[in-house]
FIKOLZA-1660 file (N, C-alpha, C; in steps of 0.1 Angstrom, whole numbers, plus 5000, padded with zeros to 4 digits):
% residues 103
   i   px   py   pz ch aa at
   1 8429 4539 5006  A  X  N
   1 8429 4543 5019  A  X CA
   1 8430 4527 5027  A  X  C
   2 8443 4527 5034  A  X  N
   2 8441 4514 5040  A  X CA
   2 8436 4511 5053  A  X  C
   3 8432 4499 5057  A  X  N
   3 8423 4494 5068  A  X CA
   3 8429 4501 5080  A  X  C
   4 8442 4503 5084  A  X  N
   4 8450 4507 5099  A  X CA
   4 8444 4525 5098  A  X  C
   5 8444 4532 5087  A  X  N
   5 8440 4541 5081  A  X CA
   5 8426 4547 5088  A  X  C
   6 8417 4539 5079  A  X  N
   6 8404 4537 5086  A  X CA
   6 8398 4534 5102  A  X  C
   7 8407 4524 5102  A  X  N
   7 8405 4523 5118  A  X CA
   7 8407 4532 5130  A  X  C
   8 8420 4543 5124  A  X  N
   8 8427 4553 5131  A  X CA
   8 8410 4563 5129  A  X  C
   9 8409 4566 5118  A  X  N
   9 8396 4575 5114  A  X CA
   9 8385 4574 5126  A  X  C
  10 8381 4562 5126  A  X  N
  10 8369 4553 5137  A  X CA
  10 8369 4560 5146  A  X  C
  11 8382 4557 5149  A  X  N
  11 8385 4563 5169  A  X CA
  11 8388 4575 5168  A  X  C
  12 8390 4586 5160  A  X  N
  12 8394 4599 5160  A  X CA
  12 8380 4606 5165  A  X  C
  13 8381 4618 5170  A  X  N
  13 8371 4625 5170  A  X CA
  13 8363 4635 5164  A  X  C
  14 8373 4636 5150  A  X  N
  14 8366 4646 5140  A  X CA
  14 8358 4637 5136  A  X  C
  15 8358 4642 5118  A  X  N
  15 8343 4641 5113  A  X CA
  15 8349 4626 5103  A  X  C
  16 8339 4620 5104  A  X  N
  16 8343 4605 5101  A  X CA
  16 8341 4604 5086  A  X  C
  17 8347 4596 5075  A  X  N
  17 8337 4594 5063  A  X CA
  17 8330 4583 5065  A  X  C
  18 8319 4581 5059  A  X  N
  18 8310 4572 5055  A  X CA
  18 8315 4562 5049  A  X  C
  19 8310 4550 5051  A  X  N
  19 8315 4536 5043  A  X CA
  19 8303 4532 5036  A  X  C
  20 8308 4529 5021  A  X  N
  20 8300 4520 5015  A  X CA
  20 8301 4511 5009  A  X  C
  21 8293 4499 5010  A  X  N
  21 8298 4485 5007  A  X CA
  21 8291 4487 4998  A  X  C
  22 8299 4480 4985  A  X  N
  22 8295 4477 4967  A  X CA
  22 8291 4462 4966  A  X  C
  23 8295 4452 4977  A  X  N
  23 8297 4441 4972  A  X CA
  23 8280 4436 4971  A  X  C
  24 8279 4420 4966  A  X  N
  24 8267 4417 4963  A  X CA
  24 8255 4413 4976  A  X  C
  25 8246 4414 4975  A  X  N
  25 8235 4413 4985  A  X CA
  25 8240 4399 4995  A  X  C
  26 8245 4390 4987  A  X  N
  26 8250 4376 4992  A  X CA
  26 8260 4375 4998  A  X  C
  27 8269 4385 4996  A  X  N
  27 8286 4390 5003  A  X CA
  27 8279 4397 5015  A  X  C
  28 8269 4405 5009  A  X  N
  28 8267 4417 5026  A  X CA
  28 8260 4406 5040  A  X  C
  29 8255 4397 5030  A  X  N
  29 8247 4387 5048  A  X CA
  29 8259 4380 5055  A  X  C
  30 8270 4378 5047  A  X  N
  30 8280 4370 5052  A  X CA
  30 8291 4378 5061  A  X  C
  31 8289 4391 5061  A  X  N
  31 8300 4400 5066  A  X CA
  31 8298 4414 5065  A  X  C
  32 8300 4423 5072  A  X  N
  32 8300 4438 5070  A  X CA
  32 8309 4446 5077  A  X  C
  33 8313 4457 5074  A  X  N
  33 8320 4468 5084  A  X CA
  33 8311 4475 5087  A  X  C
  34 8310 4476 5104  A  X  N
  34 8300 4485 5109  A  X CA
  34 8288 4490 5106  A  X  C
  35 8285 4501 5103  A  X  N
  35 8274 4507 5101  A  X CA
  35 8275 4512 5089  A  X  C
  36 8278 4504 5078  A  X  N
  36 8280 4510 5067  A  X CA
  36 8267 4507 5055  A  X  C
  37 8265 4517 5047  A  X  N
  37 8258 4517 5040  A  X CA
  37 8259 4508 5029  A  X  C
  38 8248 4505 5023  A  X  N
  38 8251 4489 5012  A  X CA
  38 8244 4491 5000  A  X  C
  39 8252 4495 4988  A  X  N
  39 8247 4497 4974  A  X CA
  39 8254 4488 4963  A  X  C
  40 8250 4475 4960  A  X  N
  40 8257 4467 4950  A  X CA
  40 8264 4479 4942  A  X  C
  41 8273 4475 4935  A  X  N
  41 8282 4477 4925  A  X CA
  41 8271 4483 4909  A  X  C
  42 8268 4470 4909  A  X  N
  42 8260 4471 4897  A  X CA
  42 8245 4478 4895  A  X  C
  43 8241 4484 4909  A  X  N
  43 8233 4495 4911  A  X CA
  43 8237 4507 4914  A  X  C
  44 8251 4510 4915  A  X  N
  44 8250 4525 4918  A  X CA
  44 8246 4536 4913  A  X  C
  45 8254 4533 4901  A  X  N
  45 8247 4547 4892  A  X CA
  45 8232 4549 4893  A  X  C
  46 8220 4540 4894  A  X  N
  46 8207 4545 4896  A  X CA
  46 8204 4547 4910  A  X  C
  47 8214 4545 4918  A  X  N
  47 8209 4549 4933  A  X CA
  47 8215 4558 4940  A  X  C
  48 8223 4570 4932  A  X  N
  48 8232 4576 4937  A  X CA
  48 8226 4586 4947  A  X  C
  49 8212 4589 4942  A  X  N
  49 8207 4598 4947  A  X CA
  49 8203 4594 4962  A  X  C
  50 8208 4583 4967  A  X  N
  50 8203 4578 4981  A  X CA
  50 8215 4580 4989  A  X  C
  51 8225 4588 4985  A  X  N
  51 8237 4591 4991  A  X CA
  51 8238 4607 4994  A  X  C
  52 8247 4609 5008  A  X  N
  52 8246 4622 5010  A  X CA
  52 8256 4632 5000  A  X  C
  53 8255 4638 4991  A  X  N
  53 8263 4643 4981  A  X CA
  53 8276 4652 4988  A  X  C
  54 8273 4654 4998  A  X  N
  54 8282 4665 5004  A  X CA
  54 8295 4655 5014  A  X  C
  55 8288 4644 5014  A  X  N
  55 8296 4633 5029  A  X CA
  55 8308 4627 5016  A  X  C
  56 8318 4623 5025  A  X  N
  56 8330 4620 5023  A  X CA
  56 8331 4603 5024  A  X  C
  57 8331 4596 5013  A  X  N
  57 8330 4580 5016  A  X CA
  57 8345 4572 5012  A  X  C
  58 8341 4562 5021  A  X  N
  58 8352 4551 5017  A  X CA
  58 8346 4538 5012  A  X  C
  59 8349 4534 5000  A  X  N
  59 8341 4525 4993  A  X CA
  59 8349 4512 4995  A  X  C
  60 8342 4500 4998  A  X  N
  60 8346 4490 4999  A  X CA
  60 8338 4476 4993  A  X  C
  61 8348 4466 4991  A  X  N
  61 8343 4455 4990  A  X CA
  61 8349 4443 4990  A  X  C
  62 8350 4434 4987  A  X  N
  62 8359 4421 4994  A  X CA
  62 8373 4421 4994  A  X  C
  63 8377 4426 4983  A  X  N
  63 8392 4427 4980  A  X CA
  63 8397 4441 4975  A  X  C
  64 8392 4448 4972  A  X  N
  64 8394 4465 4968  A  X CA
  64 8391 4465 4953  A  X  C
  65 8393 4455 4947  A  X  N
  65 8390 4456 4930  A  X CA
  65 8378 4464 4930  A  X  C
  66 8363 4459 4929  A  X  N
  66 8351 4468 4928  A  X CA
  66 8353 4479 4934  A  X  C
  67 8356 4480 4945  A  X  N
  67 8360 4495 4953  A  X CA
  67 8362 4504 4947  A  X  C
  68 8372 4503 4938  A  X  N
  68 8379 4513 4931  A  X CA
  68 8372 4519 4920  A  X  C
  69 8362 4508 4911  A  X  N
  69 8350 4512 4901  A  X CA
  69 8342 4522 4911  A  X  C
  70 8337 4516 4920  A  X  N
  70 8327 4525 4931  A  X CA
  70 8337 4538 4934  A  X  C
  71 8344 4541 4939  A  X  N
  71 8349 4553 4941  A  X CA
  71 8351 4565 4927  A  X  C
  72 8355 4555 4919  A  X  N
  72 8356 4562 4901  A  X CA
  72 8342 4567 4899  A  X  C
  73 8331 4560 4900  A  X  N
  73 8316 4564 4900  A  X CA
  73 8310 4576 4910  A  X  C
  74 8315 4575 4922  A  X  N
  74 8311 4587 4929  A  X CA
  74 8319 4599 4927  A  X  C
  75 8332 4598 4924  A  X  N
  75 8340 4609 4918  A  X CA
  75 8336 4617 4904  A  X  C
  76 8331 4608 4895  A  X  N
  76 8325 4613 4881  A  X CA
  76 8313 4622 4887  A  X  C
  77 8305 4613 4898  A  X  N
  77 8292 4624 4899  A  X CA
  77 8296 4633 4910  A  X  C
  78 8310 4638 4911  A  X  N
  78 8310 4651 4921  A  X CA
  78 8311 4648 4935  A  X  C
  79 8310 4638 4938  A  X  N
  79 8315 4636 4953  A  X CA
  79 8327 4639 4961  A  X  C
  80 8328 4645 4971  A  X  N
  80 8343 4651 4974  A  X CA
  80 8351 4640 4978  A  X  C
  81 8364 4639 4971  A  X  N
  81 8373 4630 4975  A  X CA
  81 8372 4617 4979  A  X  C
  82 8361 4605 4973  A  X  N
  82 8357 4593 4975  A  X CA
  82 8370 4584 4977  A  X  C
  83 8371 4573 4983  A  X  N
  83 8382 4568 4985  A  X CA
  83 8379 4550 4981  A  X  C
  84 8384 4544 4981  A  X  N
  84 8387 4529 4982  A  X CA
  84 8395 4523 4991  A  X  C
  85 8388 4513 4998  A  X  N
  85 8396 4508 5010  A  X CA
  85 8403 4497 5004  A  X  C
  86 8416 4499 5004  A  X  N
  86 8431 4488 4999  A  X CA
  86 8426 4476 5005  A  X  C
  87 8423 4463 5000  A  X  N
  87 8423 4451 5005  A  X CA
  87 8408 4446 5010  A  X  C
  88 8402 4455 5010  A  X  N
  88 8386 4452 5012  A  X CA
  88 8382 4449 5028  A  X  C
  89 8372 4442 5030  A  X  N
  89 8367 4437 5040  A  X CA
  89 8376 4422 5044  A  X  C
  90 8383 4418 5037  A  X  N
  90 8392 4405 5040  A  X CA
  90 8405 4415 5049  A  X  C
  91 8410 4425 5040  A  X  N
  91 8420 4430 5051  A  X CA
  91 8414 4435 5062  A  X  C
  92 8402 4442 5062  A  X  N
  92 8396 4447 5076  A  X CA
  92 8396 4434 5086  A  X  C
  93 8391 4424 5082  A  X  N
  93 8390 4412 5088  A  X CA
  93 8404 4409 5094  A  X  C
  94 8415 4405 5081  A  X  N
  94 8428 4401 5090  A  X CA
  94 8435 4411 5099  A  X  C
  95 8435 4422 5097  A  X  N
  95 8445 4434 5101  A  X CA
  95 8438 4440 5112  A  X  C
  96 8424 4447 5112  A  X  N
  96 8418 4452 5121  A  X CA
  96 8409 4447 5130  A  X  C
  97 8397 4437 5125  A  X  N
  97 8388 4430 5132  A  X CA
  97 8388 4416 5130  A  X  C
  98 8394 4411 5138  A  X  N
  98 8393 4392 5130  A  X CA
  98 8377 4392 5138  A  X  C
  99 8366 4396 5142  A  X  N
  99 8355 4392 5144  A  X CA
  99 8348 4391 5131  A  X  C
 100 8351 4397 5122  A  X  N
 100 8342 4400 5108  A  X CA
 100 8347 4388 5098  A  X  C
 101 8338 4380 5101  A  X  N
 101 8342 4367 5093  A  X CA
 101 8347 4368 5077  A  X  C
 102 8357 4358 5073  A  X  N
 102 8359 4358 5064  A  X CA
 102 8359 4351 5053  A  X  C
 103 8354 4351 5041  A  X  N
 103 8351 4344 5030  A  X CA
 103 8356 4341 5019  A  X  C
% end
């Protein structure tokens, strides 16, 4: 999913996907997208029970590489149609919300 598509969903009146940040703790301290949930990728398998199993998730990281792995983990665990945010938080900051710090 692209950042413009996610931004449009955030403004829509319909059901919104939940955001899952799979970056490290130190990255999370530098910048975040809204009220996203946070589980670092290396902890995701052990912490799947903390997520809502029926919810649709958009997974993000810094540039969109780790989020692909995170979305694959969710899909393998039976979560409905998880998506990875192309370009990650860096693209979000560049294209949608320049108030989000780039690092």
